[in-house]
C-alpha positions in Angstrom: -2.3 23.4 13.9 -0.6 26.7 12.9 2.7 24.9 12.4 1.1 22.4 10.1 -0.6 25.1 8.1 2.4 27.3 7.8 4.6 24.4 6.6 2.3 23.1 3.8 5.1 23.7 1.3 7.1 21.2 3.3 4.7 18.2 3.3 6.7 15.9 5.6 7.0 18.6 8.3 3.4 19.7 8.0 2.3 16.1 8.3 4.5 15.6 11.4 3.0 18.5 13.2 -0.5 17.4 12.2 0.1 13.9 13.6 1.2 15.5 16.9 -2.0 17.6 16.9 -4.1 14.5 16.2 -2.5 12.6 19.1 -3.1 15.6 21.4 -6.8 15.6 20.5 -7.1 12.1 21.8 -4.9 12.6 24.8 -8.0 12.8 27.0 -9.6 9.5 26.0 -12.6 9.2 28.3 -15.7 7.6 26.9 -17.7 10.8 27.2 -15.2 12.7 25.0 -14.8 10.2 22.1 -17.4 11.7 19.9 -16.2 15.2 20.5 -12.6 14.2 19.8 -13.6 12.5 16.5 -15.5 15.6 15.4 -12.5 17.8 16.4 -10.1 15.7 14.3 -12.5 15.8 11.3 -12.7 19.6 11.6 -8.9 20.2 11.8 -8.3 17.8 8.9 -10.9 19.6 6.8 -9.2 23.0 7.7 -5.8 21.5 6.6 -7.4 20.2 3.4 -8.9 23.7 2.6 -5.5 25.4 3.1 -3.8 22.7 0.9 -6.3 23.3 -1.9 -5.7 27.1 -1.7 -1.9 26.5 -1.8 -2.3 24.0 -4.6 -0.4 21.3 -2.6 -2.5 18.4 -1.5 0.3 16.2 -0.3 0.1 17.1 3.4 -3.7 16.7 3.4 -3.3 13.2 1.8 -0.8 12.0 4.4 -2.7 13.4 7.3 -6.0 11.9 6.1 -4.5 8.5 6.1 -3.0 8.9 9.6 -6.2 10.5 11.0 -8.4 7.6 9.8 -6.1 5.0 11.2 -5.8 6.8 14.6 -9.6 7.4 14.7 -10.4 3.7 14.1 -8.0 2.7 16.8 -10.2 4.7 19.1 -13.6 4.2 17.6 -13.3 0.4 17.4 -13.6 0.3 21.2 -17.2 1.7 21.0 -18.8 -0.5 18.3 -22.4 -0.1 19.7 -22.5 3.6 20.1 -24.4 5.2 17.1 -22.8 8.6 17.7 -19.3 7.1 17.5 -20.2 5.3 14.3 -21.6 8.5 12.8 -18.5 10.5 13.8 -16.2 7.9 12.3 -18.3 7.7 9.1 -18.0 11.5 8.7 -14.2 11.3 9.1 -14.1 8.4 6.5 -16.1 10.6 4.2 -13.5 13.4 4.6 -10.7 10.9 3.9 -12.4 9.9 0.6 -13.0 13.5 -0.3 -9.3 14.3 0.2 -7.9 11.2 -1.5 -10.3 11.6 -4.5 -9.2 15.2 -4.9 -5.5 14.2 -4.8 -5.9 11.5 -7.5 -8.3 13.6 -9.7 -6.0 16.6 -9.6 -2.5 15.2 -9.4 -2.5 11.7 -10.9 -5.4 10.7 -13.2 -4.9 13.6 -15.8 -1.2 12.8 -16.3 -0.8 9.0 -16.2 -1.7 8.6 -20.0 1.3 10.6 -21.1 4.8 9.2 -21.5 7.1 10.1 -18.6 4.8 12.9 -17.5 4.4 11.8 -13.9 8.1 11.2 -13.7 8.8 14.7 -14.9 6.2 16.3 -12.7 7.9 14.8 -9.6 10.7 17.3 -10.4 13.4 15.2 -8.6 17.1 15.6 -8.9 17.8 12.0 -9.9 16.1 8.7 -10.8 16.2 7.5 -7.2 13.8 10.1 -6.0 11.5 9.5 -9.1 11.6 5.7 -8.4 10.6 6.1 -4.8 7.8 8.5 -5.5 6.4 6.4 -8.4 6.1 3.4 -6.2 4.5 5.6 -3.5 1.9 6.8 -6.1 1.3 3.2 -7.2 0.5 2.2 -3.6 -1.9 5.2 -3.3 -3.8 4.1 -6.4 -3.9 0.5 -5.2 -5.4 1.6 -1.9 -8.1 3.7 -3.6 -8.9 0.8 -5.8 -9.1 -1.6 -2.8 -11.6 0.8 -1.2 -13.8 1.0 -4.3 -13.7 -2.7 -4.9 -14.7 -3.4 -1.3 -17.6 -0.9 -1.5 -18.7 -2.4 -4.8 -18.6 -6.0 -3.4 -20.6 -4.9 -0.3 -23.2 -3.3 -2.6 -23.5 -6.4 -4.7 -23.9 -8.5 -1.5 -26.8 -6.3 -0.4 -28.5 -6.2 -3.8 -31.5 -8.5 -3.5 -32.5 -7.9 -7.2 -29.1 -9.4 -8.4 -29.2 -7.0 -11.4 -26.1 -5.2 -10.2 -27.0 -2.1 -12.2 -28.0 0.5 -9.7 -26.8 4.0 -10.0 -24.4 3.6 -7.1 -23.0 0.4 -8.5 -22.4 1.9 -11.9 -20.6 4.8 -10.4 -18.4 2.6 -8.3 -17.7 0.4 -11.3 -16.6 3.5 -13.4 -14.4 4.9 -10.6 -12.8 1.5 -10.1 -12.1 1.1 -13.8 -10.6 4.6 -13.8 -8.2 3.6 -11.0 -7.1 0.3 -12.5 -6.7 2.0 -15.9 -4.5 4.6 -14.2 -2.3 1.9 -12.6 -1.7 0.3 -16.0 -1.0 3.6 -17.7 1.3 4.7 -14.9 3.4 1.6 -15.3 3.4 1.6 -19.1 4.4 5.3 -19.3 6.9 5.3 -16.4 9.3 2.3 -16.9 11.0 2.9 -13.5 8.0 1.0 -12.1 9.6 -2.1 -13.6 12.7 -1.7 -11.4 12.1 -1.6 -7.7 15.2 -0.1 -5.9 14.0 -1.1 -2.4 12.8 -4.5 -1.3 9.9 -3.0 0.6 8.4 -1.7 -2.6 7.0 -5.2 -2.8 4.3 -3.8 -0.5 3.0 -1.4 -3.2 3.4 -4.1 -5.9 1.4 -6.7 -4.0 -1.4 -4.2 -3.2 -1.6 -3.3 -6.9 -1.3 -6.8 -8.3 -3.8 -8.2 -5.9 -6.3 -5.4 -6.9 -5.8 -6.2 -10.6 -6.1 -10.0 -10.0 -9.7 -9.5 -8.9 -10.8 -8.2 -12.3 -10.3 -10.3 -15.5 -10.1 -7.2 -17.6 -6.7 -6.3 -16.2 -5.1 -9.7 -16.3 -3.3 -9.4 -19.6 -1.6 -6.2 -18.5 -0.8 -7.7 -15.1 0.9 -10.7 -16.8 3.1 -8.5 -19.0 4.0 -6.4 -16.0 5.0 -9.4 -13.9 7.1 -10.8 -16.8 8.9 -7.4 -17.1 9.4 -7.1 -13.3 11.0 -10.6 -13.1 13.3 -9.8 -16.0 14.4 -6.5 -14.7 15.1 -7.4 -11.1 17.0 -10.5 -12.0 19.0 -8.8 -14.8 19.9 -5.8 -12.6 21.1 -8.1 -9.9 23.3 -10.2 -12.2 24.7 -7.1 -14.0 25.2 -5.2 -10.7 22.8 -2.4 -11.6 20.3 -0.8 -9.3 19.0 -4.1 -7.9 16.5 -4.2 -5.0 18.2 -3.8 -1.6 17.3 -3.6 2.1 18.3 0.0 2.2 15.6 2.5 3.2 16.6 6.2 2.8 17.3 8.2 -0.3 20.8 9.0 1.0 21.6 5.3 1.4 20.3 4.5 -2.1 22.4 7.4 -3.5 25.5 6.1 -1.8 24.6 2.6 -3.1 24.4 3.9 -6.7 28.0 5.3 -6.4 29.4 2.2 -4.7 31.3 -0.7 -6.4 28.4 -3.1 -6.7 30.6 -6.0 -7.9 31.9 -6.4 -4.3 30.3 -9.7 -3.3 30.4 -9.1 0.5 28.8 -5.6 0.0 26.2 -7.1 -2.3 25.3 -9.8 0.3 25.2 -7.2 3.1 22.4 -5.1 1.5 20.4 -8.1 0.3 20.2 -10.1 3.5 16.5 -10.6 3.4 13.6 -10.2 0.9 9.9 -10.2 0.6 10.0 -9.0 -3.0 11.0 -12.3 -4.5 8.3 -14.2 -2.5 5.7 -11.7 -3.7 6.8 -12.1 -7.4 6.8 -15.9 -7.0 3.2 -15.9 -5.6 1.8 -13.7 -8.4 3.7 -15.6 -11.1 1.7 -18.6 -9.9 -1.6 -16.8 -9.6 -1.3 -15.3 -13.1 0.2 -18.5 -14.7 3.5 -17.0 -15.7 5.5 -20.2 -16.0 8.5 -18.8 -17.9 9.0 -16.0 -15.4 8.5 -18.3 -12.5 11.2 -20.7 -13.9 13.6 -17.8 -14.4 12.9 -16.5 -10.8 13.4 -20.0 -9.3 16.7 -20.5 -11.1 17.9 -17.0 -10.2 17.1 -17.7 -6.5 19.1 -20.9 -6.5 22.1 -19.3 -8.1 22.2 -15.8 -6.7 20.2 -15.6 -3.5 22.0 -18.3 -1.4 22.8 -15.8 1.3 19.4 -14.0 1.2 16.7 -14.9 3.8 13.5 -15.3 1.7 10.6 -14.6 4.0 7.2 -13.2 4.5 5.2 -11.5 7.2 1.8 -12.5 8.7 -0.4 -10.9 11.4 -0.5 -12.5 14.8 -2.9 -12.5 17.7 -1.1 -9.4 19.1 -1.3 -7.4 15.9 -4.7 -5.8 16.7 -3.0 -3.8 19.5 -0.5 -2.0 17.2 -2.0 -2.4 13.6 -3.8 0.9 13.4 -1.7 2.9 15.8 1.7 1.9 14.6 3.0 2.1 18.2 5.2 -1.0 18.0 6.2 -3.8 15.7 3.9 -6.8 15.5 3.2 -10.0 13.6 5.3 -12.9 12.7 7.9 -13.3 9.9 8.4 -16.8 8.5 11.6 -17.8 6.6 12.5 -20.5 4.1 10.0 -19.2 1.6 10.0 -21.5 -1.5 10.7 -19.8 -4.8 8.5 -22.2 -6.6 4.9 -21.2 -7.5 3.0 -24.3 -6.3 5.2 -24.8 -3.3 4.8 -21.1 -2.4 1.0 -21.2 -2.5 1.0 -24.3 -0.3 3.5 -22.7 2.0 1.5 -19.5 2.5 -1.8 -21.4 2.8 -0.4 -23.5 5.6 1.0 -20.4 7.3 -2.4 -18.5 7.0 -4.1 -21.5 8.6 -1.8 -21.4 11.6 -1.6 -17.6 11.8 -5.2 -16.7 11.2 -5.2 -13.4 13.1 -6.1 -11.3 10.0 -9.8 -12.3 10.0 -10.1 -11.3 13.7 -8.8 -7.8 13.1 -11.4 -5.2 14.2 -11.5 -3.5 10.8 -12.1 -6.8 9.0 -14.8 -8.1 11.4 -16.6 -4.7 11.6 -16.8 -4.0 7.8 -13.8 -1.7 7.1 -11.3 -4.2 5.7 -9.4 -1.7 3.4 -8.3 0.0 6.6 -6.0 -2.9 7.2 -4.4 -2.5 3.8 -4.1 1.3 4.4 -2.2 0.5 7.6 0.1 -1.8 5.7 0.9 0.9 3.2 1.3 3.7 5.8 3.3 1.7 8.4 5.1 -0.4 5.7 4.0 -3.9 6.5 3.5 -6.5 3.7 0.0 -7.2 2.4 -1.4 -10.2 4.3 -1.6 -13.2 2.0 -4.6 -14.3 4.0 -6.6 -12.3 1.5 -5.8 -15.0 -1.1 -7.8 -17.6 0.8 -11.2 -17.8 2.3 -11.5 -17.4 6.1 -10.4 -20.6 7.8 
């Protein structure tokens, strides 16, 4: 705990020590200690948050809140009928929302409406660092929006009056509108969000586009964003710019920027597989972007002959590792068609055969956004099962 607090100015190190602390809290995992452990975790997380507020650096608290909630659910889900466990987990969930709200209200919402302001505030040495952080922020906004949308939907379902105008619902509507507005302003005012440098940034894009897709008020912006994304990623690849790659670290991307990108064998080696182009294809179809879809399909046939176009789906074994991140899980399918109608048919068929998503504990027990949080935190693609009703 002391190491985590002392290293607040180094968020990654602070978070690493906090994760070690959280795991130690649950080291003794007997049934009689579960509630005590959850309360302890909530307490130390709140202490970290308090110190982060005092130091004016909420990053370690945000990261640790995500991990704490996922770890806590992995434990709490085994005791679904114990009211004391439910209450302890609910208190931790409340702390998570307090921390993430504070982060967005202080660090993101006030600055998204100003041109390039978020990019400048990142204070990074080059565009690569800015690009990586912008997509990270996009994913955080999308997750907050998914939580708010889920809570609003649950409130609507319980509303026997069908007026949908209670104080709670109006508050959730306003907060959700604030988040979706921040996403659109973030993209408009920070053009690097039109140019993913890493293929895995498709995770953040899918979370955001799926959120916007569920509200008609955001569709015009989403359409223009998709058009711009398709144009940028195809153009940068053809012109050997900073096109999306399978590289992961900042150092690898920096080396890539200074490498001769006209070398065909090199280009093929760092674009061996992709989930980004499948994600763009699916959302082109959902949003009716025919011109962009045609461009993407032609680009795929001409330029991606050596790229494995694929997507990932949860399997029956995913529950064991989804919230703990202890091991890889799920199933990746290849030969993804870069054609809108074919793509939707393809993923629907896969979702019918790989239907593990709807059996996940967080989904079946009323905490569905936890699954999306885990995708963002552990870097797994958003399950396309969400596009279809449970089958």
